[in-house]
N, C-alpha and C positions, 0 to 999 in steps of 0.2 A: 121033460128036461133031462139032459144027459147026466150020468153020475158025476163026471168030472165038473160039470157046470154047477151041479148042486153043491159039491164040495167047495167050489170057489165062492159061491154065495154065502155058505155057512162060515167060511174062513173070514170073509169081509164083515160078517155080523159080529164075530167074536172080538173082544178087545185085544189089542196087541200086548206083548209081554210086559212092556214098560207100564202100561195102564194097570195091569194086574199087580205089578210090584207096588205101584202107588196106592192101590186099594189095600194091599197087604200092610203097607206102612201106616195107613190110617187105622186099620184094625189093631195093629200093635200099639199105636199111640192111644187108642181108645181103652185098651186093656191094661197097658203098662206105660202110662205117661211118665215123662221125666219129672222128678220131684226133687226139691231140696238142692243139695250140692250137685246132683246129676243135671238138674235143670240149668244151673249156672254154667257147667262145663259145656252142655249142648248149645247154650246161647252163644258162648265164645266160639265154638266150632262153626256155628251157623254164620257168624260174621266173616270168618275166614272163607267159608263156602260161597257166600254171596260175592265177595271180592274176586274169588277164583272164577266163578261163573262169568262175571262181566269182563274179566281179563280174557277168558277164552272167547267170549262174544266178540270182543275187539280184535282178537288175533285172527278169528275166522272170517270176519266180514271184509270182503275185498273192496278197497277204495276204487280200484279200477272199474269194477262192475257197477258201482254206484255212479261214477262219473259217466260211464258209457251209456247207462240207461236213462240218465236224466234228460237226454236229448228228446226222449219221447215224453215230453212234459205233460201232455193231456192225460195220458194213461196213468202216470205217476200221481198226478193231482187227484184223479178219480179214486185211485186205491186209497190214498191218504184221507180223502173225504169220507169214504166208506168206513174207514177205521175209526176216525175221531169226530165225525159229524153224524153219520147215519146211526151208528150204534149208540152213542150217548143220547141222541134224540129219541130213539126207541125206548131206552131205559127211563128217560124222564116222562115220556108219554104214558108209559105203563104204570107209573107210580100210583094213581088212584085205584087201579085194579089190583095191584099187588099188596098194598099196605094192609088191607083187611086179612090177607092170607099168610103174610110173613111178618117176622119181627123186624124192627128197624135195622138191626145188624145184618140180617139176611138180605133185606132190600138194598142196603149199602153194598153188599157183595154182588148183587145183580148189577148195580150201577158201576162197581169197580170192574166187573167183567167187560163192560162197554168201553173202558178207558185203557185197556191193555193193547200193546202193539200186535201186529200180525206175526205169525210164525215165520221162521226162516226155512228150516230143512223140509218140513212137510209141504209148504207152499211150492217150493222148487221141485220136489219129487213129484207132486201131483200135476204140476204144470208140464213136466217132462212126460209123464204117463199119458197126459191128454194131448200131447203133440202141440203144446203152446209155445209162446215166445219165452224160452228159458232165460236168456240174458236180461230181458225186461223183468222177469219174475225175480231173478237174483237182485236186481236193482231195487224193485219195489219192496221186497222183504227186508233187504239190508237197510234201506232208507227208513222204513217203518220202525225197525228196532233201534236205529241210531237216534231218531227223533224221540222214540219212546222213553229214553233215559231222561229227557227233559219234559216231554208232553204229559206223560202219565202222572208224575208227581204234581205238576201244576194243575192239571184238570182234577185230580183227586182232591187237592186242597180247595179248589173252587166249588166242586159239586158235593164233596163229602165232608167239608169243613164243619158243618153244623152237627154232624154225627160223630166224627172222630177228631175234631180239632183242626186247626189250620196248619199251615206250613211254617212251623216254628224254626228258630235258628238252629236248635239241636237237630231237628229233622233235616234241615237243609245241609247241615254239616255232614250228617250220615249219608245223604244222597251223594254229596261230593266225594267223600272218602271211600264209600263202599260201592258206588255205582260208576260215577263219572271218571274218577282217577284211574281205577283198574281198567275201564274200557279204553281210555285214551292211551294208557300204557300198553295195552294189547295191540292197539293200532300202530303205535310206534315200534313195537317189538315184532311186527310181522316179518321184517327182513330176516330175523333170526329164528322165529318160532313157527313160521308158516310151513316150512318144509317138514319139521318133525311132527306137526299137527296132522299134515296130510299122510305122512308115513305111518303114523301110529293112530289112525282114525278110530279103530276099534277100542283101543285103550283110552283115548280121549273121550269117546262116547260113554264108556263105562264110568269114567271119572265125572263127566258132566251129569249123568243120570244119578250117580251116587250122591253128589252134592245136593241135587234137587230133592232126592228122597230124604236127606238129612233135614233140609229146610221144611219139608212137608211134615216130618215127624215132630220137629220143634213147634211148628205152628199148631198142629192138632193136639199136641200134649198140653200146651198152655190153654187151649180152648176147652179141652175135656175137663181140665181142672176147674175151669170157670163154669162148667155145666152145659156144654154145647149140646149134647144129645138129650138132655132133659128138656130142652126147649125146641128141639127139631123132631117133629113127628114124621111118620111115613107120608101123611097127606101133604106136609110142607115140602118134602123131597119131591113128591109127584108134581107139585106146582112149579118148583124150580126146574124140573126136567121139561115141563111143558113150555116154560119161558125160554129155555135154551133152544128147544125145537123151533119156537116161533122166531127167535132172533136169527137162527141159521137160515130158516126158510126165507125170511124177508130179505136178508143180506144176499143170498144166492140169486133170488129172483130179481131184486132191484139192480144188482150189478150187471146181470145179464141184459136186462132191458136198457140200462144206460149205455152199455157197450154197443149194443145194436143201434140204439138211437143216435149215437155219435158216429156211427159208421166204422167202428173199429174192425180190423181184420179178425177172423176167427181165432187166430193165434193170440192176439191181444185180448180178445174177449175172455179166453181161458185164464190169462193172467189176472184180469180184473175179478173174475168169478172166484178164483181160489185165494189170491192174496188179499182181496177185500173182504173176505168172509171169515178169516182165521183170527184166533186170539191165542197168544203165546203163553203157555203154562210156564215155560222156562224163564221168561222175563217177568211175567205177572206175579208169581209167588215171591221171588226175591225182592222185587220192588215193594210189595205189600209188607214184607218182613221189616223193611227199612222205615216205611211210612207210618205203620200203625202199631198199637200196643200188642203184646203177645196174646193176651186173652181174647182180643178181637179178631185174630187172624183166621180162626177156623170158619166162622160164618162168612168172612170176607172172601175167602178163596174157594169155598164150597161150590158156588155156581160155576166158577172157572174149571174146577175139577170135573164137573158134570159136562160142561161144554166141550172140553178137550177130546175125550174119546168119541163123543157124538159127531164132531166135525170131521174127525179122521174117517170114521166108518161111512158117513153119508158122502163125503167128497171123493172117497175112493170109488164108489159106484159111479158118480158123475164123471170122474176122470176117465174111467174105462169106457163110458158112453161116448165122450168126446174122442177118445183114442180110436174108436171103431169107425169114425167118419171116413169117407173116401179121401 
């Protein structure tokens, strides 16, 4: 193998800078969790951060892209089915195998991972790298996140209600005020904010990631105070990693087989493989913050934290393989 090829492989194997920052955030929360008055202040800031994140989601998702891509309805339905049928089915089928190895809270986290919408940015970037149908990927990723504002809370109430309570009026109010209203306001404000968002992409990205790091810090602070790491051994982490590998492998293989079975063009197959196998950290953690108690958040988002860097590293390899085709 040539030296530059070896360096490229090593670069793909290493987590990106944001993943390292998230790991550092978890480490800080484990050593210095927010307590007392500081925890109250952090909780208030987190509510502002969640509303800000979903306002930015609404401002960045193009309605024109969604409308244009909906015409390829078979592809869009397949991606949505993978996101909210295939993954939840896998999570439910694995329950008898996982329950002896994990706590109920961690199994709930595995199931919650299955209910999160697809990513936006990474799905589009990987589709472009693989020379796929980028407009269809923009539509699929945007539609997934748009529906995720409604679908993830409803499915979580149905499948996790026995573990973390149902969808109460207070939770429903939080969903509306912190997720839905900011998202809708972002959509309506596109006329005024879309140009500045595009102009200051780097600054918006820093703000986006900073708010997500704050939410992660608050989530793990509360869980550390509740004894998260006393109940999570290295063996349990290894089991969770294996589950994430299994989920990703099944989703990638299944979506590829379905795309070829339905006779999709290779460009559309790329969209289905990448958009149908992703789970969004940026949407999943804020939604969990709204739905569940602070002490339960750490175990609930831990599988998603493991799945996120894994999907990026594996799918980068696959995208480059697709991109090298004639």
